[in-house]
CHARMM internal coordinates of N, CA and C (Angstrom, degrees):
IC EDIT
DIST 1 N 1 CA 1.4040
DIST 1 CA 1 C 1.5358
ANGL 1 N 1 CA 1 C 111.68
DIST 1 C 2 N 1.2145
ANGL 1 CA 1 C 2 N 118.03
DIHE 1 N 1 CA 1 C 2 N 143.57
DIST 2 N 2 CA 1.4425
ANGL 1 C 2 N 2 CA 119.83
DIHE 1 CA 1 C 2 N 2 CA -179.85
DIST 2 CA 2 C 1.5047
ANGL 2 N 2 CA 2 C 108.61
DIHE 1 C 2 N 2 CA 2 C -81.11
DIST 2 C 3 N 1.3994
ANGL 2 CA 2 C 3 N 114.13
DIHE 2 N 2 CA 2 C 3 N 159.70
DIST 3 N 3 CA 1.4371
ANGL 2 C 3 N 3 CA 116.52
DIHE 2 CA 2 C 3 N 3 CA -176.67
DIST 3 CA 3 C 1.5630
ANGL 3 N 3 CA 3 C 115.86
DIHE 2 C 3 N 3 CA 3 C -66.48
DIST 3 C 4 N 1.2917
ANGL 3 CA 3 C 4 N 112.83
DIHE 3 N 3 CA 3 C 4 N -26.11
DIST 4 N 4 CA 1.4909
ANGL 3 C 4 N 4 CA 118.82
DIHE 3 CA 3 C 4 N 4 CA 176.62
DIST 4 CA 4 C 1.4987
ANGL 4 N 4 CA 4 C 111.25
DIHE 3 C 4 N 4 CA 4 C -67.83
DIST 4 C 5 N 1.3385
ANGL 4 CA 4 C 5 N 116.36
DIHE 4 N 4 CA 4 C 5 N -41.77
DIST 5 N 5 CA 1.4704
ANGL 4 C 5 N 5 CA 117.18
DIHE 4 CA 4 C 5 N 5 CA -179.23
DIST 5 CA 5 C 1.5635
ANGL 5 N 5 CA 5 C 107.15
DIHE 4 C 5 N 5 CA 5 C -71.79
DIST 5 C 6 N 1.3243
ANGL 5 CA 5 C 6 N 117.94
DIHE 5 N 5 CA 5 C 6 N -38.47
DIST 6 N 6 CA 1.5031
ANGL 5 C 6 N 6 CA 113.43
DIHE 5 CA 5 C 6 N 6 CA 176.75
DIST 6 CA 6 C 1.4940
ANGL 6 N 6 CA 6 C 113.93
DIHE 5 C 6 N 6 CA 6 C -64.75
DIST 6 C 7 N 1.3129
ANGL 6 CA 6 C 7 N 119.57
DIHE 6 N 6 CA 6 C 7 N -34.76
DIST 7 N 7 CA 1.3989
ANGL 6 C 7 N 7 CA 125.71
DIHE 6 CA 6 C 7 N 7 CA 176.84
DIST 7 CA 7 C 1.5674
ANGL 7 N 7 CA 7 C 109.41
DIHE 6 C 7 N 7 CA 7 C -63.84
DIST 7 C 8 N 1.2652
ANGL 7 CA 7 C 8 N 118.69
DIHE 7 N 7 CA 7 C 8 N -44.93
DIST 8 N 8 CA 1.4095
ANGL 7 C 8 N 8 CA 122.82
DIHE 7 CA 7 C 8 N 8 CA -179.45
DIST 8 CA 8 C 1.5849
ANGL 8 N 8 CA 8 C 108.62
DIHE 7 C 8 N 8 CA 8 C -66.01
DIST 8 C 9 N 1.2706
ANGL 8 CA 8 C 9 N 117.26
DIHE 8 N 8 CA 8 C 9 N -44.44
DIST 9 N 9 CA 1.5161
ANGL 8 C 9 N 9 CA 117.56
DIHE 8 CA 8 C 9 N 9 CA 179.50
DIST 9 CA 9 C 1.6127
ANGL 9 N 9 CA 9 C 110.74
DIHE 8 C 9 N 9 CA 9 C -62.42
DIST 9 C 10 N 1.3192
ANGL 9 CA 9 C 10 N 114.75
DIHE 9 N 9 CA 9 C 10 N -39.49
DIST 10 N 10 CA 1.4920
ANGL 9 C 10 N 10 CA 121.23
DIHE 9 CA 9 C 10 N 10 CA 178.77
DIST 10 CA 10 C 1.5709
ANGL 10 N 10 CA 10 C 106.30
DIHE 9 C 10 N 10 CA 10 C -59.64
DIST 10 C 11 N 1.3027
ANGL 10 CA 10 C 11 N 113.33
DIHE 10 N 10 CA 10 C 11 N -49.67
DIST 11 N 11 CA 1.4468
ANGL 10 C 11 N 11 CA 118.88
DIHE 10 CA 10 C 11 N 11 CA -175.39
DIST 11 CA 11 C 1.5520
ANGL 11 N 11 CA 11 C 111.92
DIHE 10 C 11 N 11 CA 11 C -60.88
DIST 11 C 12 N 1.3043
ANGL 11 CA 11 C 12 N 115.13
DIHE 11 N 11 CA 11 C 12 N -41.37
DIST 12 N 12 CA 1.4496
ANGL 11 C 12 N 12 CA 123.65
DIHE 11 CA 11 C 12 N 12 CA 178.21
DIST 12 CA 12 C 1.5717
ANGL 12 N 12 CA 12 C 111.38
DIHE 11 C 12 N 12 CA 12 C -61.35
DIST 12 C 13 N 1.3921
ANGL 12 CA 12 C 13 N 114.05
DIHE 12 N 12 CA 12 C 13 N -47.17
DIST 13 N 13 CA 1.4124
ANGL 12 C 13 N 13 CA 118.84
DIHE 12 CA 12 C 13 N 13 CA -178.76
DIST 13 CA 13 C 1.5478
ANGL 13 N 13 CA 13 C 112.24
DIHE 12 C 13 N 13 CA 13 C -66.42
DIST 13 C 14 N 1.4318
ANGL 13 CA 13 C 14 N 115.62
DIHE 13 N 13 CA 13 C 14 N -29.44
DIST 14 N 14 CA 1.4441
ANGL 13 C 14 N 14 CA 116.59
DIHE 13 CA 13 C 14 N 14 CA -179.55
DIST 14 CA 14 C 1.4842
ANGL 14 N 14 CA 14 C 110.46
DIHE 13 C 14 N 14 CA 14 C -80.30
DIST 14 C 15 N 1.3835
ANGL 14 CA 14 C 15 N 118.69
DIHE 14 N 14 CA 14 C 15 N -26.73
DIST 15 N 15 CA 1.4246
ANGL 14 C 15 N 15 CA 120.46
DIHE 14 CA 14 C 15 N 15 CA -179.37
DIST 15 CA 15 C 1.4319
ANGL 15 N 15 CA 15 C 116.91
DIHE 14 C 15 N 15 CA 15 C -86.24
DIST 15 C 16 N 1.3831
ANGL 15 CA 15 C 16 N 115.72
DIHE 15 N 15 CA 15 C 16 N -19.17
DIST 16 N 16 CA 1.4275
ANGL 15 C 16 N 16 CA 119.79
DIHE 15 CA 15 C 16 N 16 CA -177.90
DIST 16 CA 16 C 1.4812
ANGL 16 N 16 CA 16 C 117.91
DIHE 15 C 16 N 16 CA 16 C -52.67
DIST 16 C 17 N 1.3686
ANGL 16 CA 16 C 17 N 118.16
DIHE 16 N 16 CA 16 C 17 N -46.01
DIST 17 N 17 CA 1.4269
ANGL 16 C 17 N 17 CA 123.06
DIHE 16 CA 16 C 17 N 17 CA 178.48
DIST 17 CA 17 C 1.5500
ANGL 17 N 17 CA 17 C 112.76
DIHE 16 C 17 N 17 CA 17 C -59.43
DIST 17 C 18 N 1.3104
ANGL 17 CA 17 C 18 N 115.28
DIHE 17 N 17 CA 17 C 18 N -36.36
DIST 18 N 18 CA 1.4307
ANGL 17 C 18 N 18 CA 119.85
DIHE 17 CA 17 C 18 N 18 CA -176.95
DIST 18 CA 18 C 1.5375
ANGL 18 N 18 CA 18 C 110.20
DIHE 17 C 18 N 18 CA 18 C -69.48
DIST 18 C 19 N 1.3544
ANGL 18 CA 18 C 19 N 112.82
DIHE 18 N 18 CA 18 C 19 N -38.66
DIST 19 N 19 CA 1.4485
ANGL 18 C 19 N 19 CA 117.16
DIHE 18 CA 18 C 19 N 19 CA 175.20
DIST 19 CA 19 C 1.5054
ANGL 19 N 19 CA 19 C 115.57
DIHE 18 C 19 N 19 CA 19 C -63.83
DIST 19 C 20 N 1.3553
ANGL 19 CA 19 C 20 N 113.56
DIHE 19 N 19 CA 19 C 20 N -42.27
DIST 20 N 20 CA 1.5050
ANGL 19 C 20 N 20 CA 122.51
DIHE 19 CA 19 C 20 N 20 CA -177.92
DIST 20 CA 20 C 1.5505
ANGL 20 N 20 CA 20 C 108.61
DIHE 19 C 20 N 20 CA 20 C -64.77
DIST 20 C 21 N 1.3466
ANGL 20 CA 20 C 21 N 119.71
DIHE 20 N 20 CA 20 C 21 N -26.99
DIST 21 N 21 CA 1.4353
ANGL 20 C 21 N 21 CA 115.75
DIHE 20 CA 20 C 21 N 21 CA -173.21
DIST 21 CA 21 C 1.5135
ANGL 21 N 21 CA 21 C 115.12
DIHE 20 C 21 N 21 CA 21 C -84.16
DIST 21 C 22 N 1.3467
ANGL 21 CA 21 C 22 N 116.07
DIHE 21 N 21 CA 21 C 22 N -1.18
DIST 22 N 22 CA 1.4535
ANGL 21 C 22 N 22 CA 119.51
DIHE 21 CA 21 C 22 N 22 CA -176.90
DIST 22 CA 22 C 1.4731
ANGL 22 N 22 CA 22 C 110.97
DIHE 21 C 22 N 22 CA 22 C -76.47
DIST 22 C 23 N 1.3589
ANGL 22 CA 22 C 23 N 114.65
DIHE 22 N 22 CA 22 C 23 N 121.94
DIST 23 N 23 CA 1.4880
ANGL 22 C 23 N 23 CA 117.41
DIHE 22 CA 22 C 23 N 23 CA -177.05
DIST 23 CA 23 C 1.6326
ANGL 23 N 23 CA 23 C 103.23
DIHE 22 C 23 N 23 CA 23 C -98.98
DIST 23 C 24 N 1.2918
ANGL 23 CA 23 C 24 N 110.39
DIHE 23 N 23 CA 23 C 24 N 119.10
DIST 24 N 24 CA 1.5062
ANGL 23 C 24 N 24 CA 118.04
DIHE 23 CA 23 C 24 N 24 CA -178.89
DIST 24 CA 24 C 1.5484
ANGL 24 N 24 CA 24 C 106.60
DIHE 23 C 24 N 24 CA 24 C -103.75
DIST 24 C 25 N 1.3189
ANGL 24 CA 24 C 25 N 115.09
DIHE 24 N 24 CA 24 C 25 N -179.81
DIST 25 N 25 CA 1.4594
ANGL 24 C 25 N 25 CA 121.26
DIHE 24 CA 24 C 25 N 25 CA -177.32
DIST 25 CA 25 C 1.5737
ANGL 25 N 25 CA 25 C 110.21
DIHE 24 C 25 N 25 CA 25 C -66.21
DIST 25 C 26 N 1.2426
ANGL 25 CA 25 C 26 N 122.70
DIHE 25 N 25 CA 25 C 26 N -28.86
DIST 26 N 26 CA 1.4213
ANGL 25 C 26 N 26 CA 122.65
DIHE 25 CA 25 C 26 N 26 CA 177.75
DIST 26 CA 26 C 1.5187
ANGL 26 N 26 CA 26 C 112.79
DIHE 25 C 26 N 26 CA 26 C -70.76
DIST 26 C 27 N 1.3489
ANGL 26 CA 26 C 27 N 114.20
DIHE 26 N 26 CA 26 C 27 N -40.15
DIST 27 N 27 CA 1.5233
ANGL 26 C 27 N 27 CA 112.77
DIHE 26 CA 26 C 27 N 27 CA 174.79
DIST 27 CA 27 C 1.4745
ANGL 27 N 27 CA 27 C 116.16
DIHE 26 C 27 N 27 CA 27 C -71.89
DIST 27 C 28 N 1.3266
ANGL 27 CA 27 C 28 N 116.35
DIHE 27 N 27 CA 27 C 28 N -29.76
DIST 28 N 28 CA 1.4962
ANGL 27 C 28 N 28 CA 119.20
DIHE 27 CA 27 C 28 N 28 CA 174.97
DIST 28 CA 28 C 1.5014
ANGL 28 N 28 CA 28 C 110.16
DIHE 27 C 28 N 28 CA 28 C -68.21
DIST 28 C 29 N 1.4005
ANGL 28 CA 28 C 29 N 119.41
DIHE 28 N 28 CA 28 C 29 N -39.33
DIST 29 N 29 CA 1.4033
ANGL 28 C 29 N 29 CA 120.89
DIHE 28 CA 28 C 29 N 29 CA 179.16
DIST 29 CA 29 C 1.5685
ANGL 29 N 29 CA 29 C 110.24
DIHE 28 C 29 N 29 CA 29 C -70.51
DIST 29 C 30 N 1.2924
ANGL 29 CA 29 C 30 N 117.10
DIHE 29 N 29 CA 29 C 30 N -36.57
DIST 30 N 30 CA 1.5222
ANGL 29 C 30 N 30 CA 120.69
DIHE 29 CA 29 C 30 N 30 CA 173.20
DIST 30 CA 30 C 1.5379
ANGL 30 N 30 CA 30 C 112.49
DIHE 29 C 30 N 30 CA 30 C -57.65
DIST 30 C 31 N 1.3278
ANGL 30 CA 30 C 31 N 113.63
DIHE 30 N 30 CA 30 C 31 N -44.68
DIST 31 N 31 CA 1.5043
ANGL 30 C 31 N 31 CA 117.08
DIHE 30 CA 30 C 31 N 31 CA -179.08
DIST 31 CA 31 C 1.5354
ANGL 31 N 31 CA 31 C 110.07
DIHE 30 C 31 N 31 CA 31 C -70.02
DIST 31 C 32 N 1.2520
ANGL 31 CA 31 C 32 N 121.21
DIHE 31 N 31 CA 31 C 32 N -29.25
DIST 32 N 32 CA 1.5203
ANGL 31 C 32 N 32 CA 122.24
DIHE 31 CA 31 C 32 N 32 CA 174.12
DIST 32 CA 32 C 1.5041
ANGL 32 N 32 CA 32 C 109.31
DIHE 31 C 32 N 32 CA 32 C -67.81
DIST 32 C 33 N 1.2949
ANGL 32 CA 32 C 33 N 112.10
DIHE 32 N 32 CA 32 C 33 N -47.86
DIST 33 N 33 CA 1.6416
ANGL 32 C 33 N 33 CA 116.49
DIHE 32 CA 32 C 33 N 33 CA 174.62
DIST 33 CA 33 C 1.5388
ANGL 33 N 33 CA 33 C 110.54
DIHE 32 C 33 N 33 CA 33 C -54.32
DIST 33 C 34 N 1.3007
ANGL 33 CA 33 C 34 N 117.74
DIHE 33 N 33 CA 33 C 34 N -42.21
DIST 34 N 34 CA 1.4802
ANGL 33 C 34 N 34 CA 120.29
DIHE 33 CA 33 C 34 N 34 CA -176.03
DIST 34 CA 34 C 1.5190
ANGL 34 N 34 CA 34 C 108.62
DIHE 33 C 34 N 34 CA 34 C -68.72
DIST 34 C 35 N 1.3164
ANGL 34 CA 34 C 35 N 114.67
DIHE 34 N 34 CA 34 C 35 N -38.54
DIST 35 N 35 CA 1.4922
ANGL 34 C 35 N 35 CA 115.63
DIHE 34 CA 34 C 35 N 35 CA -179.93
DIST 35 CA 35 C 1.4837
ANGL 35 N 35 CA 35 C 112.40
DIHE 34 C 35 N 35 CA 35 C -70.96
DIST 35 C 36 N 1.2968
ANGL 35 CA 35 C 36 N 116.58
DIHE 35 N 35 CA 35 C 36 N -34.54
DIST 36 N 36 CA 1.4929
ANGL 35 C 36 N 36 CA 122.76
DIHE 35 CA 35 C 36 N 36 CA 177.84
DIST 36 CA 36 C 1.5195
ANGL 36 N 36 CA 36 C 109.10
DIHE 35 C 36 N 36 CA 36 C -65.58
DIST 36 C 37 N 1.3099
ANGL 36 CA 36 C 37 N 116.09
DIHE 36 N 36 CA 36 C 37 N -44.47
DIST 37 N 37 CA 1.4705
ANGL 36 C 37 N 37 CA 119.29
DIHE 36 CA 36 C 37 N 37 CA 177.40
DIST 37 CA 37 C 1.5018
ANGL 37 N 37 CA 37 C 114.10
DIHE 36 C 37 N 37 CA 37 C -62.10
DIST 37 C 38 N 1.3342
ANGL 37 CA 37 C 38 N 118.68
DIHE 37 N 37 CA 37 C 38 N -40.16
DIST 38 N 38 CA 1.4657
ANGL 37 C 38 N 38 CA 124.60
DIHE 37 CA 37 C 38 N 38 CA 177.50
DIST 38 CA 38 C 1.4706
ANGL 38 N 38 CA 38 C 109.95
DIHE 37 C 38 N 38 CA 38 C -65.35
DIST 38 C 39 N 1.3298
ANGL 38 CA 38 C 39 N 118.72
DIHE 38 N 38 CA 38 C 39 N -38.88
DIST 39 N 39 CA 1.4774
ANGL 38 C 39 N 39 CA 123.78
DIHE 38 CA 38 C 39 N 39 CA 177.82
DIST 39 CA 39 C 1.5955
ANGL 39 N 39 CA 39 C 110.47
DIHE 38 C 39 N 39 CA 39 C -62.32
DIST 39 C 40 N 1.3541
ANGL 39 CA 39 C 40 N 113.31
DIHE 39 N 39 CA 39 C 40 N -44.48
DIST 40 N 40 CA 1.4934
ANGL 39 C 40 N 40 CA 118.15
DIHE 39 CA 39 C 40 N 40 CA 178.45
DIST 40 CA 40 C 1.5333
ANGL 40 N 40 CA 40 C 105.67
DIHE 39 C 40 N 40 CA 40 C -59.90
DIST 40 C 41 N 1.3706
ANGL 40 CA 40 C 41 N 118.20
DIHE 40 N 40 CA 40 C 41 N -51.35
DIST 41 N 41 CA 1.4471
ANGL 40 C 41 N 41 CA 123.82
DIHE 40 CA 40 C 41 N 41 CA -172.50
DIST 41 CA 41 C 1.6142
ANGL 41 N 41 CA 41 C 107.44
DIHE 40 C 41 N 41 CA 41 C -57.24
DIST 41 C 42 N 1.3736
ANGL 41 CA 41 C 42 N 113.16
DIHE 41 N 41 CA 41 C 42 N -44.87
DIST 42 N 42 CA 1.5169
ANGL 41 C 42 N 42 CA 115.45
DIHE 41 CA 41 C 42 N 42 CA 177.97
DIST 42 CA 42 C 1.4802
ANGL 42 N 42 CA 42 C 114.59
DIHE 41 C 42 N 42 CA 42 C -64.71
DIST 42 C 43 N 1.3467
ANGL 42 CA 42 C 43 N 118.68
DIHE 42 N 42 CA 42 C 43 N -27.46
DIST 43 N 43 CA 1.4353
ANGL 42 C 43 N 43 CA 118.58
DIHE 42 CA 42 C 43 N 43 CA 171.63
DIST 43 CA 43 C 1.3930
ANGL 43 N 43 CA 43 C 116.22
DIHE 42 C 43 N 43 CA 43 C -71.80
DIST 43 C 44 N 1.3609
ANGL 43 CA 43 C 44 N 116.74
DIHE 43 N 43 CA 43 C 44 N -39.82
DIST 44 N 44 CA 1.4771
ANGL 43 C 44 N 44 CA 119.83
DIHE 43 CA 43 C 44 N 44 CA -178.87
DIST 44 CA 44 C 1.5244
ANGL 44 N 44 CA 44 C 109.97
DIHE 43 C 44 N 44 CA 44 C -76.63
DIST 44 C 45 N 1.3070
ANGL 44 CA 44 C 45 N 117.60
DIHE 44 N 44 CA 44 C 45 N -46.97
DIST 45 N 45 CA 1.4734
ANGL 44 C 45 N 45 CA 125.10
DIHE 44 CA 44 C 45 N 45 CA -175.72
DIST 45 CA 45 C 1.5436
ANGL 45 N 45 CA 45 C 107.51
DIHE 44 C 45 N 45 CA 45 C -128.06
DIST 45 C 46 N 1.2975
ANGL 45 CA 45 C 46 N 113.75
DIHE 45 N 45 CA 45 C 46 N 84.55
DIST 46 N 46 CA 1.4966
ANGL 45 C 46 N 46 CA 117.60
DIHE 45 CA 45 C 46 N 46 CA -176.93
DIST 46 CA 46 C 1.5751
ANGL 46 N 46 CA 46 C 113.77
DIHE 45 C 46 N 46 CA 46 C -65.98
DIST 46 C 47 N 1.2772
ANGL 46 CA 46 C 47 N 120.09
DIHE 46 N 46 CA 46 C 47 N 153.38
DIST 47 N 47 CA 1.4001
ANGL 46 C 47 N 47 CA 122.89
DIHE 46 CA 46 C 47 N 47 CA -174.72
DIST 47 CA 47 C 1.5466
ANGL 47 N 47 CA 47 C 110.12
DIHE 46 C 47 N 47 CA 47 C -60.64
DIST 47 C 48 N 1.3327
ANGL 47 CA 47 C 48 N 113.16
DIHE 47 N 47 CA 47 C 48 N 142.28
DIST 48 N 48 CA 1.4625
ANGL 47 C 48 N 48 CA 121.22
DIHE 47 CA 47 C 48 N 48 CA -176.11
DIST 48 CA 48 C 1.4850
ANGL 48 N 48 CA 48 C 109.68
DIHE 47 C 48 N 48 CA 48 C -91.52
DIST 48 C 49 N 1.2063
ANGL 48 CA 48 C 49 N 120.15
DIHE 48 N 48 CA 48 C 49 N 96.32
DIST 49 N 49 CA 1.4939
ANGL 48 C 49 N 49 CA 120.73
DIHE 48 CA 48 C 49 N 49 CA 172.42
DIST 49 CA 49 C 1.5672
ANGL 49 N 49 CA 49 C 111.26
DIHE 48 C 49 N 49 CA 49 C 91.42
DIST 49 C 50 N 1.3731
ANGL 49 CA 49 C 50 N 113.46
DIHE 49 N 49 CA 49 C 50 N 166.27
DIST 50 N 50 CA 1.4419
ANGL 49 C 50 N 50 CA 119.89
DIHE 49 CA 49 C 50 N 50 CA -172.25
DIST 50 CA 50 C 1.5096
ANGL 50 N 50 CA 50 C 110.80
DIHE 49 C 50 N 50 CA 50 C -68.58
DIST 50 C 51 N 1.3259
ANGL 50 CA 50 C 51 N 121.67
DIHE 50 N 50 CA 50 C 51 N -32.74
DIST 51 N 51 CA 1.4570
ANGL 50 C 51 N 51 CA 122.90
DIHE 50 CA 50 C 51 N 51 CA -179.45
DIST 51 CA 51 C 1.5307
ANGL 51 N 51 CA 51 C 113.45
DIHE 50 C 51 N 51 CA 51 C -63.28
DIST 51 C 52 N 1.3876
ANGL 51 CA 51 C 52 N 112.11
DIHE 51 N 51 CA 51 C 52 N -44.79
DIST 52 N 52 CA 1.5285
ANGL 51 C 52 N 52 CA 112.98
DIHE 51 CA 51 C 52 N 52 CA 176.65
DIST 52 CA 52 C 1.4826
ANGL 52 N 52 CA 52 C 112.08
DIHE 51 C 52 N 52 CA 52 C -65.45
DIST 52 C 53 N 1.3472
ANGL 52 CA 52 C 53 N 116.87
DIHE 52 N 52 CA 52 C 53 N -38.57
DIST 53 N 53 CA 1.5126
ANGL 52 C 53 N 53 CA 117.75
DIHE 52 CA 52 C 53 N 53 CA 178.19
DIST 53 CA 53 C 1.5569
ANGL 53 N 53 CA 53 C 110.01
DIHE 52 C 53 N 53 CA 53 C -60.49
DIST 53 C 54 N 1.3294
ANGL 53 CA 53 C 54 N 116.53
DIHE 53 N 53 CA 53 C 54 N -42.05
DIST 54 N 54 CA 1.4773
ANGL 53 C 54 N 54 CA 118.53
DIHE 53 CA 53 C 54 N 54 CA -178.76
DIST 54 CA 54 C 1.4739
ANGL 54 N 54 CA 54 C 110.95
DIHE 53 C 54 N 54 CA 54 C -69.24
DIST 54 C 55 N 1.3218
ANGL 54 CA 54 C 55 N 119.49
DIHE 54 N 54 CA 54 C 55 N -35.86
DIST 55 N 55 CA 1.4262
ANGL 54 C 55 N 55 CA 124.55
DIHE 54 CA 54 C 55 N 55 CA 176.12
DIST 55 CA 55 C 1.6330
ANGL 55 N 55 CA 55 C 113.26
DIHE 54 C 55 N 55 CA 55 C -60.62
DIST 55 C 56 N 1.3504
ANGL 55 CA 55 C 56 N 112.27
DIHE 55 N 55 CA 55 C 56 N -44.00
DIST 56 N 56 CA 1.5066
ANGL 55 C 56 N 56 CA 119.71
DIHE 55 CA 55 C 56 N 56 CA 176.60
DIST 56 CA 56 C 1.4947
ANGL 56 N 56 CA 56 C 108.83
DIHE 55 C 56 N 56 CA 56 C -66.39
DIST 56 C 57 N 1.3024
ANGL 56 CA 56 C 57 N 120.47
DIHE 56 N 56 CA 56 C 57 N -38.31
DIST 57 N 57 CA 1.4509
ANGL 56 C 57 N 57 CA 120.68
DIHE 56 CA 56 C 57 N 57 CA -178.25
DIST 57 CA 57 C 1.5827
ANGL 57 N 57 CA 57 C 108.23
DIHE 56 C 57 N 57 CA 57 C -68.32
DIST 57 C 58 N 1.3013
ANGL 57 CA 57 C 58 N 115.52
DIHE 57 N 57 CA 57 C 58 N -40.16
DIST 58 N 58 CA 1.4720
ANGL 57 C 58 N 58 CA 116.04
DIHE 57 CA 57 C 58 N 58 CA -178.75
DIST 58 CA 58 C 1.5737
ANGL 58 N 58 CA 58 C 106.23
DIHE 57 C 58 N 58 CA 58 C -71.47
DIST 58 C 59 N 1.2656
ANGL 58 CA 58 C 59 N 120.64
DIHE 58 N 58 CA 58 C 59 N -32.01
DIST 59 N 59 CA 1.5071
ANGL 58 C 59 N 59 CA 120.57
DIHE 58 CA 58 C 59 N 59 CA 175.64
DIST 59 CA 59 C 1.5324
ANGL 59 N 59 CA 59 C 108.01
DIHE 58 C 59 N 59 CA 59 C -62.43
DIST 59 C 60 N 1.3146
ANGL 59 CA 59 C 60 N 118.50
DIHE 59 N 59 CA 59 C 60 N -44.74
DIST 60 N 60 CA 1.4391
ANGL 59 C 60 N 60 CA 119.67
DIHE 59 CA 59 C 60 N 60 CA -177.91
DIST 60 CA 60 C 1.4507
ANGL 60 N 60 CA 60 C 113.19
DIHE 59 C 60 N 60 CA 60 C -67.02
DIST 60 C 61 N 1.3618
ANGL 60 CA 60 C 61 N 117.30
DIHE 60 N 60 CA 60 C 61 N -35.84
DIST 61 N 61 CA 1.4191
ANGL 60 C 61 N 61 CA 123.54
DIHE 60 CA 60 C 61 N 61 CA -176.74
DIST 61 CA 61 C 1.5296
ANGL 61 N 61 CA 61 C 112.03
DIHE 60 C 61 N 61 CA 61 C -68.43
DIST 61 C 62 N 1.3832
ANGL 61 CA 61 C 62 N 112.61
DIHE 61 N 61 CA 61 C 62 N -35.48
DIST 62 N 62 CA 1.4642
ANGL 61 C 62 N 62 CA 115.99
DIHE 61 CA 61 C 62 N 62 CA -176.05
DIST 62 CA 62 C 1.4804
ANGL 62 N 62 CA 62 C 113.28
DIHE 61 C 62 N 62 CA 62 C -91.67
DIST 62 C 63 N 1.3360
ANGL 62 CA 62 C 63 N 122.40
DIHE 62 N 62 CA 62 C 63 N -3.91
DIST 63 N 63 CA 1.4678
ANGL 62 C 63 N 63 CA 124.42
DIHE 62 CA 62 C 63 N 63 CA 172.58
DIST 63 CA 63 C 1.4883
ANGL 63 N 63 CA 63 C 116.84
DIHE 62 C 63 N 63 CA 63 C -76.49
END
COOR INIT
IC SEED 1 N 1 CA 1 C
IC BUILD
């Protein structure tokens, strides 16, 4: 491989995480839909016990 191709591959690999971190309007809308679906699920089938409630709270905080 030539040095130019290697440099281009390295630049792409270093830039890929930056591209993946961009939150666009579609991702934001998807997160809202996910939260709405989880709220409906909680209303129909509430969490069983304090451990499950804490687990869901942690899931929401880390999303």
